[in-house]
N, C-alpha and C positions, 0 to 999 in steps of 0.2 A: 639326557642333554648331550649334544654332540661335542666333540673335542674342540671345534672352533668356537662354540658358545662358551666353553669353560675357560678358554685361555685368556690370560690377562692381556689388555691392550697396551700396557706399558712395556718399554724395552730400551736398551742402550745399544751402542755399537756404531754410532755415527761420529763424524768429525765435528767437535764442538767449537764454537767461536770463543776465543779467549775473552776473559772478563775485561770490560772497558774498551774492546775493539769496536771500531765503527762498522755499522752494517752497510755494505755496499751492494751494488747490483751483482747478480750471479755471473760468474765467470763462464765464458762459453766452453772452455776446456773442462770445467767442472761438470757442466751439464752433459757433456759427451762421454764422461767416464762410465764404464759399465757399473751397474749397481753393486756388483760383488766387490769392486775396488772402492767405490764411493763410500760404502758402509763397512769397509774392513776395519776392525778394531785397531786402535793405536796403543792402548794400555791394557794390561792384563785384567783389570777389573771389568773390561767390556767383553772379554772372551766368553762365549756361551758354552756351557756344558763342561764335562770333565773337571769337576770342581777340585777333586783331590790332587790331580796332576797340576792344575793351575796354581793351587795353593803351594805346592813344592817350588814352582817357578817364582812365586812371589817371595818365598824365603830366600832364594838365590839372589833375586833382585835387591832385597833388603841388605843381605850380608855381603854380597859380592863374592869373588873367588869362584866363578862359575866353573863347574867340572865339564869335561867332554860329555856330550849328550847324544843319545840315539832316541828319536821320537818316532814311535811305531804306531801305525793305525791306518784305517781306510782313508780314501781321498775325501777332501772337503769337510773335515771335522776340526780343523784349526791347528794343525801341527806347525806349518810354516808361519801362520799368523802369530801363534804363541811365541815362537822363538824370536820373531821380529819385535814383538812387544817387549820381550825380555831384553833384547839388544837396546831398544829405546830407553828402557828403565836403567840399564847399567851404564850406557855410554852417553846418553843425552845428545848434545849438539855434535859430538864427535862420531856419531853413528855412521855418517856417510863415508868417512875415510878410514874407519876402524872395523868395517864389516865388509866381507867379500861373500857374495851370494852366487852360487852356481846351481843350475838345475839341469834337468834332462835335455833341454834344448841346446845346452852348451856342449862343446867337445870336452869330455872329461876322461880322456885316456891317460895313460901313464905320463905322457909329455906334459899335460896340463898340471898334474900333481907335482912333477919335478920342476916345472918352470913357474907357472902362474901362482900356484898356491905357495910354493916355496919362497918366491919373491915377495909375496904379500906378508908371509910370516917374518921375513927379514926386515920389512919396512919399519922405520922408526915413526911411532905415533905417540904423542904425549897424552897420557891418560891418568886419571886419578888413581891413587893407591888401591890395590885390590881389584883393578879392572884390567881386562885383557882384550886384545883384538879377537874377533869372532869370524870364523869361516863357516858359512851355512851351506851345506850340500843337500839340496832337495832331491828327493828320489834317489837316495844313495844306493839302493838295492839294484839300480840299473848300471852302476859303475862296473867296469871290467875288473876281473880278478887281479890283473897286474896293477891297475891303478889303486886298488884297495891295499895291495901289499906295499906299494910305495907310500901310500898315505900313512900307514901305521908307523913307519920310521919318522916321517915328518911330524906326526903328533908327538913323538917322544922328544925330538931334537928341539922343538920350539914350544915346549909346554910352559915355559916361564913367561912367554909373551902372547901366545895365541891359543885359543880354545876352539874346539870343533863341535858343531851341532849338525847331526845327520838326521834327516827326515826320510822315512821309508815306509812302504806299505807292509812289508813283512821283514822283521829284523833277522830272521834266519838266513836271508840272502846276503847279509853282511858277514864277512869272515870273522871267525872266532877271535883272532888277536885284536881286532878293532872293538868287538863287543866287550872284551875283558878290560879295555881301557876307557869305557864309557859307562855312564849311568843311563839305564834304559827307562824311558817314560812311555807308557802305553796309553793311547787315546782310544776311547770307545766311540761308537756312533752316537749321535745326539738322539734324544728321545723325540717322539712326535710332538710333545708339548713344547719342548725347547725350540724345535724348528718352527712350529706354528707361531710362537711368540715373536721370534725375530722376523718371520715373513710378514706377519701382520704389522709390525712396526715399520718395516720398509714400505709396505703398501700404503700405510697412513701418511708417511713422510713424502711419498711420491704422488699422493692424491689419486691412488688407483682404486676405483670402486670394485669391490669383490663380494660375491655371495659367500656365506659360510661353506657351502658345498665346494665352491671354487678354491677356497683356502685349503680345505681338506684334500682336494685333488692335488694341489701343489705338494702338500706334505706326503701324500701317498706315493707320488712319482719320485720324490727325493730319496725316500727310504733312509733317513738319517744323515744325508749329505746336504749340509746347509748351503754350500756353494752352488750345488745343482739346484736347490730350491729357489735361491735368489735369481739364478739365471733363467729358470722356468718362469718365475714371476715376471721378470722383465720381458721375456719373449711373449708371454700371454698378454701383458699390458700393451705391447706394441701392436699385436695383431687384433686386439679387440677394439671395437668402436664405442663401446659403452661399458656396461657391467661385465666383469670377468666371471664366468661361471665354470662349472666343472667340465662341460662339453668342450669349451674353448681350450681349457688347460690340457685335457687329454689329447686334443688335436695337435696342439703345439708341441707337447712332450713326446708325441709319437709313441705312446704306450697303449696297449690294448685296454679298452674300457673295462673296469672291474665288473660292471654289470654283465657284459658279454661273457667274460671269463667265469663269473659266478654261475651263469646259466649253463655253461659247459660242465662245471663241477656238479651242479644240481642234477643235470640229466644223467651223468655218470652214477651219482648216488642213487638214482631211481632205476638204473639199468637200461636207460633209453640210449643205447649206443649210437643209433642212427642220427638222432637229433644232436648229440654231442659231436659226432663226426661232421655233420653239416655246419655246425657253428664254428668248429676249429678250422675247417676248410675255408669258411668265409673270412676268418682272420688272416690266413696266409694269402688269400687272394687280394685282401686289402693292402698287402705289402708289408705286414709285420714280420720281423725276423723270428725264427724258431726260438732263439734264446730269449727274446723279449716275451714271447707267449709263455714259455715254460717258467720264467722268473715271475711273471704276474700270476700264473697258476699257483705257484708255491705260496706267494704272499696272500692270495685270496684264501687258500686252504688253511694257512697258518692263523689268519685272523678270524676265521669263521667261528662263531660261538657254538658251544655244545648244547645250549638251550636257547629257545626263541627269545629275542629281546623284546622289550615292551613296545618299542617303536623304532622305525628306520627313518633316517633323515634324507636319504638320497645322495647323489654325488658319489664320492669315494665310498660312502657308507651303503651304497646300493648292494654291496656284497654282504651287508649285515642281514639281508633277508635269507641268506644261505645258513642253514643249521646242519652241522655234521656231528654225529656221535663221535666219541673219543676214538673208538677203534677204527672208524673210517678215516679220521684225520691222520692217524698213524700210518695206515696202509697207503693212503693217497700221497703223503709226504715221502714215503719210501720210494714209491714208483716214480714220482716227479724227480726225486734226487737222482735216480738211476738214469732217467732220460736226460737230465741236465748234464750228467757226466758224459754221456755219449755225444751230446751236441757240442760240448766243449772240446771233445776229441776230434771234431770235424764232421761227424755224421749228422748233418742238420737238414736232411730232406724232410718232406712232408710225411713220408712213411713213418718217421720217428714219432711225430705228433699223433698220427692216426693210431699207431701201436700203443702209445701212452694212453690215449682215450679208451681203447679197447681193454687194456689191462685194468684201468680204473673201473670201468663198468663191470668187468668180470668179478670184481671183489664182492659185489652184492648179488650176483646171480647164483642161485643154488647149485651145488656141485652136480646134482643128478641131471641137470640140464645138459651137461657136457658128455654124458654117457651115451655112446653110440650103440 
């Protein structure tokens, strides 16, 4: 049974109508909201995934006296949403005047730390006992070194009235003095089941008809990024005139189809280098970036079973027809990783992809064939 068939159709994460409130006609502004904002959780109970980390935040929300926090993890997994939910739980109706949020789109040089953040920390706000003003710095790892040095002194001076929450992709880009002043919470990518559950819930609430293969295609393209999954869902629903299937999702997401990539890996595993080269050349001529091709290659190889499954369901599971012995998966993953490193360094020509395919095919060719 496929992952889409196994997932539960129930879910949370929407804005609920308060008890006893009158039901009115939909607001035009509400209808125009992006779905990722429309279904953003407002309380910690609605946050999907990272149960242990969210449980720690719930304890802080219950007891108060929030420490300075660094929230580290990949994009789209709930870091900023979690800290906003915590701010709502701690501050209630005072959240608008007691929270300052700055992200990478704002100027966050040393002058902003010395002026705007310092002025906010000095501002008088009436809060319940055990509650503090909160400064949320999204993507804090992109702050300049000078701004981070100025921030650490501000954190000390106003610790009695203001607490800081820093969200970043990698915590090691935050200077050590700030790390030592904060509790570090690490967020992991969401599992495919968790992403599928929330995507299915959003699709049902928006009345988007989807095939099981279409749902799995959204999950495959998201790779644990729930924000990306919901954006892909909305884009596919806008482009489709009827049922949303896997083909439409992959077309909207601009990701190489796993079936095509699986055929490349299959030809490499059989030593058919010419067929593999033709297939990967077709992908590059279709306009796919080298990084997208290599990333999809790795995910197809990683998810390939070592034994033939009982049945394949199509869509994103089209790669399930690919069966790789364990030693081939290890060799292919190593070669793909080296090619990925070269492409990230800027060497992204088609020659890199052709060389990768040739090296993958060489793994299964007997050594005596190369003796001149």
